C-alpha positions in Angstrom: -11.9 29.3 -83.3 -10.5 30.9 -86.5 -11.1 29.7 -90.0 -7.4 29.2 -90.7 -6.9 26.9 -87.7 -9.9 24.7 -88.6 -8.6 24.5 -92.2 -5.3 23.2 -90.9 -7.0 20.6 -88.7 -9.3 19.3 -91.4 -7.3 19.4 -94.6 -4.5 17.3 -93.2 -6.8 14.4 -92.6 -9.3 14.3 -95.4 -8.5 11.7 -98.0 -8.9 13.9 -101.0 -5.4 12.9 -102.2 -5.0 10.1 -99.6 -1.9 11.8 -98.2 -0.7 10.9 -94.6 -0.6 13.6 -91.9 2.6 15.6 -91.8 4.7 15.1 -88.7 4.2 17.7 -85.9 7.1 19.7 -84.5 6.4 19.1 -80.8 9.0 18.7 -78.2 8.0 15.3 -76.8 8.9 14.4 -73.2 11.0 11.4 -72.3 8.0 9.3 -71.2 6.1 10.0 -74.4 9.2 9.3 -76.5 9.2 5.7 -75.3 5.6 5.1 -76.5 5.2 3.4 -79.9 4.4 5.9 -82.6 0.7 5.8 -83.4 -0.1 4.4 -86.9 -1.5 7.0 -89.2 -5.1 6.4 -90.2 -7.0 7.8 -93.2 -10.7 8.4 -93.6 -12.4 6.0 -95.9 -13.0 7.0 -99.4 -16.8 7.3 -99.2 -16.7 9.4 -96.0 -13.7 11.4 -97.3 -15.6 12.5 -100.4 -18.6 13.7 -98.3 -16.3 15.5 -95.9 -14.6 17.1 -98.8 -17.9 18.5 -100.0 -18.6 19.8 -96.5 -15.2 21.5 -96.4 -15.9 23.1 -99.8 -19.2 24.5 -98.4 -17.3 25.8 -95.4 -14.7 27.4 -97.6 -17.3 29.7 -99.3 -17.1 33.2 -98.0 -20.2 34.2 -96.0 -20.4 37.0 -93.6 -23.6 35.7 -92.0 -22.0 32.4 -91.0 -24.1 30.3 -93.4 -21.0 28.6 -94.7 -20.6 26.9 -91.3 -24.3 26.0 -91.2 -24.1 24.5 -94.7 -21.0 22.5 -93.8 -22.7 21.2 -90.7 -25.8 20.1 -92.6 -23.6 18.0 -94.9 -21.5 16.6 -92.0 -24.5 15.7 -89.8 -26.0 13.8 -92.8 -22.9 11.5 -93.1 -23.5 8.0 -91.8 -20.0 6.7 -90.9 -19.4 3.1 -90.0 -15.8 2.6 -89.2 -14.5 3.6 -85.7 -11.9 6.0 -87.1 -14.3 7.5 -89.6 -16.8 8.1 -86.8 -14.2 9.7 -84.5 -12.8 11.9 -87.3 -16.3 13.0 -88.3 -17.2 13.8 -84.6 -14.0 15.9 -84.4 -14.8 17.8 -87.6 -18.4 18.5 -86.4 -17.1 19.6 -83.0 -14.8 22.1 -84.7 -17.6 23.5 -86.8 -19.8 24.0 -83.7 -16.8 25.7 -82.0 -16.6 28.0 -85.0 -20.3 28.9 -84.4 -19.5 29.6 -80.7 -21.8 26.7 -79.8 -19.6 25.5 -77.0 -22.0 22.8 -75.7 -22.3 20.9 -78.9 -18.7 21.5 -79.7 -17.6 19.9 -76.4 -20.1 17.0 -76.8 -18.8 16.1 -80.3 -15.2 16.5 -79.4 -15.5 14.4 -76.3 -17.0 11.7 -78.5 -14.2 12.1 -80.9 -11.4 11.6 -78.4 -13.1 9.0 -76.2 -12.0 5.9 -78.4 -8.4 7.3 -78.5 -8.0 6.3 -82.1 -7.5 9.6 -83.8 -4.1 10.3 -85.3 -1.7 11.9 -82.9 -2.1 15.5 -84.0 -5.9 15.1 -84.2 -6.2 13.7 -80.8 -3.8 16.2 -79.2 -5.5 19.2 -80.9 -9.0 18.0 -79.9 -8.0 17.5 -76.3 -6.6 21.0 -76.1 -9.6 22.6 -77.8 -11.9 20.8 -75.3 -9.9 22.4 -72.4 -10.2 25.8 -74.0 -13.9 25.5 -74.6 -14.5 24.3 -71.1 -12.7 27.5 -69.9 -15.1 29.6 -72.0 -18.1 28.0 -70.4 -16.6 28.1 -66.9 -16.3 24.4 -66.7 -13.0 24.6 -64.9 -12.9 21.1 -63.4 -13.5 19.7 -66.9 -10.9 22.0 -68.4 -8.3 20.7 -65.9 -9.2 17.1 -66.9 -8.8 18.0 -70.6 -5.5 19.8 -70.1 -4.1 16.9 -68.0 -5.2 14.5 -70.7 -3.5 16.6 -73.3 -0.2 16.7 -71.4 -0.4 13.0 -70.7 -1.0 12.2 -74.3 1.5 14.5 -75.9 4.2 14.5 -73.2 4.5 18.2 -73.7 4.8 21.0 -71.1 3.4 24.2 -72.6 3.5 27.7 -71.1 0.0 28.7 -72.3 -1.5 25.4 -71.1 0.1 25.9 -67.6 -1.3 29.4 -67.4 -4.8 28.1 -68.2 -4.4 25.4 -65.6 -3.4 28.1 -63.1 -6.4 30.2 -64.1 -8.8 27.3 -63.7 -7.5 26.5 -60.3 -7.8 30.1 -59.3 -11.4 30.1 -60.4 -12.0 27.0 -58.4 -10.4 28.7 -55.4 -7.7 25.9 -55.3 -5.1 28.6 -54.6 -2.3 26.2 -53.5 -2.4 24.7 -57.0 -2.2 28.0 -58.8 1.4 28.8 -57.9 3.2 25.7 -59.1 1.2 25.8 -62.4 2.2 29.5 -62.8 5.8 28.6 -62.0 5.8 25.9 -64.6 4.5 28.5 -67.1 7.3 30.9 -66.2 9.9 28.1 -66.6 8.5 27.1 -70.0 8.5 30.7 -71.2 12.3 30.9 -70.7 13.6 34.1 -72.2 10.1 35.2 -73.2 8.2 37.2 -70.7 4.5 37.3 -69.9 2.8 39.1 -67.1 0.0 36.6 -66.6 1.8 34.0 -64.5 2.9 36.7 -62.1 -0.7 38.1 -61.9 -2.0 34.5 -61.2 0.5 33.9 -58.5 -0.2 37.3 -56.9 -3.9 36.6 -56.8 -3.4 33.2 -55.3 -1.3 34.6 -52.5 -3.5 37.6 -52.0 -6.6 35.4 -51.6 -4.8 33.6 -48.7 -3.7 36.9 -47.2 0.0 35.9 -47.8 1.1 39.5 -48.3 4.9 38.8 -47.8 4.7 36.3 -50.6 2.9 38.9 -52.7 5.8 41.1 -52.2 8.2 38.4 -53.3 6.2 37.9 -56.5 6.1 41.6 -57.3 9.8 42.1 -56.5 10.6 39.5 -59.2 7.9 40.9 -61.6 9.3 44.5 -61.6 12.7 43.1 -62.5 11.5 40.8 -65.3 8.8 43.2 -66.6 10.0 46.7 -65.6 7.6 48.5 -67.9 4.4 47.1 -66.4 3.1 50.0 -64.3 0.6 47.9 -62.3 3.4 45.8 -60.8 5.2 48.9 -59.4 2.1 50.4 -57.8 1.0 47.1 -56.4 4.5 46.5 -55.0 4.4 49.8 -53.2 0.9 48.9 -51.8 2.1 45.6 -50.5 5.2 47.1 -48.9 2.8 49.4 -47.1 0.5 46.5 -46.1 3.5 44.7 -44.6 4.5 48.0 -42.9 7.7 48.4 -44.8 7.1 52.1 -45.4 10.6 53.1 -46.5 10.5 50.5 -49.4 6.9 51.5 -50.2 8.0 55.1 -50.6 11.1 54.4 -52.6 9.2 52.1 -54.9 6.4 54.5 -55.5 8.8 57.4 -55.9 10.7 55.4 -58.6 7.4 54.6 -60.3 6.6 58.3 -60.3 10.0 59.2 -61.9 9.3 56.5 -64.6 6.0 58.3 -65.4 3.7 55.6 -64.1 1.6 57.5 -61.7 -1.4 59.1 -63.4 -4.3 58.4 -61.0 -5.4 60.5 -58.1 -5.1 57.6 -55.7 -1.5 57.0 -56.7 -0.5 60.7 -56.3 -2.3 60.9 -52.9 -0.6 57.7 -51.7 2.8 59.1 -52.7 2.1 62.4 -50.9 0.9 60.5 -47.8 4.1 58.4 -47.8 6.2 61.6 -48.0 4.3 63.1 -45.1 4.5 60.0 -43.1 8.2 59.8 -43.7 8.6 63.4 -42.4 9.3 64.9 -45.9 6.3 67.3 -45.8 7.7 69.7 -48.4 7.8 67.1 -51.1 4.2 66.0 -50.2 3.0 69.6 -50.4 4.7 70.4 -53.7 3.4 67.1 -55.3 -0.2 67.7 -54.1 -0.2 71.3 -55.1 1.0 70.4 -58.6 -1.7 67.8 -59.2 -4.5 69.6 -57.5 -3.8 72.6 -59.7 -3.7 70.3 -62.8 -7.0 68.7 -61.9 -5.6 65.2 -61.5 -6.3 65.3 -57.8 -9.7 66.7 -56.8 -9.8 70.1 -55.1 -12.0 68.8 -52.2 -11.9 69.5 -48.5 -9.9 66.3 -47.8 -7.1 67.0 -50.2 -6.9 70.7 -49.5 -6.7 69.9 -45.7 -3.8 67.6 -46.4 -2.2 70.3 -48.5 -2.6 72.9 -45.8 -1.2 70.5 -43.2 1.9 69.6 -45.3 2.7 73.3 -46.0 2.4 74.0 -42.3 4.6 71.0 -41.4 7.2 72.3 -43.8 7.1 75.8 -42.2 5.6 77.5 -45.2 3.2 79.5 -42.9 1.8 81.9 -45.4 0.9 79.1 -47.9 -0.6 77.0 -45.1 -2.7 79.9 -44.0 -3.9 80.4 -47.5 -5.0 76.8 -47.9 -6.7 76.8 -44.5 -8.6 79.9 -45.6 -9.7 78.1 -48.8 -10.7 75.1 -46.7 -12.7 77.3 -44.3 -14.7 78.8 -47.2 -15.3 75.2 -48.5 -16.6 73.9 -45.2 -17.6 77.0 -43.2 -16.1 75.3 -40.2 -14.8 77.5 -37.4 -11.8 75.2 -36.7 -10.4 76.1 -40.1 -11.0 79.8 -39.8 -9.3 79.5 -36.4 -6.3 77.8 -37.8 -6.0 80.3 -40.6 -6.2 83.2 -38.2 -3.5 81.8 -35.9 -1.2 81.2 -38.8 -1.8 84.6 -40.2 -1.0 86.1 -36.8 2.2 84.0 -36.7 3.1 85.3 -40.2 2.4 88.9 -39.0 -0.5 89.4 -41.4 -2.4 90.9 -38.5 -5.3 92.6 -40.3 -6.2 89.3 -42.1 -5.7 87.3 -38.9 -8.3 89.5 -37.1 -10.9 88.8 -39.9 -10.4 85.1 -39.8 -10.4 84.8 -36.0 -13.6 86.9 -35.7 -15.3 84.7 -38.3 -14.3 81.6 -36.2 -15.8 83.1 -33.1 -19.0 84.1 -35.0 -19.5 80.5 -36.1 -18.8 79.2 -32.6 -15.6 77.8 -31.0 -14.8 76.1 -27.7 -11.6 78.1 -27.2 -13.0 81.6 -27.6 -10.7 83.0 -24.9 -7.6 82.0 -26.8 -8.9 83.5 -30.1 -9.8 86.7 -28.3 -6.2 86.8 -26.9 -4.8 86.4 -30.5 -7.1 89.2 -31.8 -5.9 91.4 -29.0 -2.3 90.7 -29.9 -3.0 91.4 -33.6 -4.6 94.7 -32.8 -1.6 95.5 -30.5 0.9 95.0 -33.3 -1.3 97.1 -35.6 -1.0 99.9 -33.1 -4.7 99.8 -32.2 -4.2 99.7 -28.4 -7.8 100.5 -27.6 -9.2 97.5 -29.5 -6.3 95.4 -28.1 -7.5 96.3 -24.6 -11.1 95.5 -25.5 -10.2 92.0 -26.7 -7.8 91.2 -23.9 -10.6 91.9 -21.5 -12.7 89.4 -23.3 -9.9 86.9 -23.0 -9.7 87.4 -19.2 -13.2 86.0 -18.9 -12.0 82.5 -20.1 -10.2 80.6 -17.4 -8.0 78.8 -20.0 -6.8 82.1 -21.5 -6.7 84.2 -18.3 -3.1 83.6 -17.3 -1.8 84.8 -20.7 -4.3 87.6 -20.9 -3.2 89.0 -17.5 0.3 89.4 -18.7 -0.9 91.4 -21.7 -3.2 93.7 -19.8 -0.4 95.7 -18.2 1.7 95.5 -21.3 -1.1 97.0 -23.4 -1.7 99.7 -20.8 1.9 100.7 -20.5 2.5 100.8 -24.2 -0.6 102.9 -24.8 0.4 105.3 -22.0 3.9 105.7 -23.4 2.5 106.5 -26.8 -0.2 108.9 -25.3 -3.1 106.8 -26.4 -6.2 106.7 -24.3 -7.8 103.2 -23.8 
């Protein structure tokens, strides 16, 4: 509760000069317009003088808050008799307690102030709204809703901020079905002005009820109305994925990336996964490589594995082999050395292939015969027919590799004989 606001509330009613309250520029609803205008009341002269002294004490600059305490001492000592004077005094005291962030006393005094319903229109309206705001602060959400309803009933107004608070209170009370209409009313009242809060409130209300398609609808509108809010783009992509609309999920996240909105590891990885899932592995690999190298995406075994896979899927065999080699060193798992060796063999990097395949066998593999066959082939293409023959013999011992190995035995022998090499 800021000092300027309290000053406005108080000065307009104190009878220092016995001036009536100025009219308030509210847009009153049709029902309220038919009500007779409330007669303006003034604080009695005796009470008014004492209130003026309290206000003077409040107006003294004090960083330690003693100005509020001094004002309260004077106000609490006033013995008002008339009903309006009592209500006005309770309202003033309530505002002082609000200034001290003493919500309990503030609410108590303000409730006593509005209960007789005799304050001037602006005073009554302001007090009702402040009660609602204070109840929100102390998580008295049911009581806040009562206060806001009373404020709207009294003023005939429909205010965007109040509707947002009503939506928030209902969300906190898990009354999710009531959140959406309140948020929609806020959006309607905002008109050409835009505010992300009503959309966030609607989104939460639908999400809590697992109404994911409705979440998509909210976010599709939100990104049009508030195109610069990053969160809406990434959430829209996530909800498209949750509803299995992967093409839209990809196009949305890709657009968010082009707008410069993706700066978190999870967002980059999600986009890379969507590229891979959509059979665009090259884009996935390029993206991951860029952000792993920059440090945005962790260089861990999971991400390097994805990077190796996507380079392999995009037929960049040498790059894939390199990343499988990096992964093998990270994990010391034979399957990664095996994959590296097979790819190096395919890429005709035979000497490196032999090293990786032998390392895999050393660690332990279930398909040793196949790896021995690949080692034999690598030695063959390097012109080492003697070692090729040694490893093809090892491959023959494995039933799963025997058929292929048999074909290579005679091929190795014939080639060696033709080149006058003894095996």
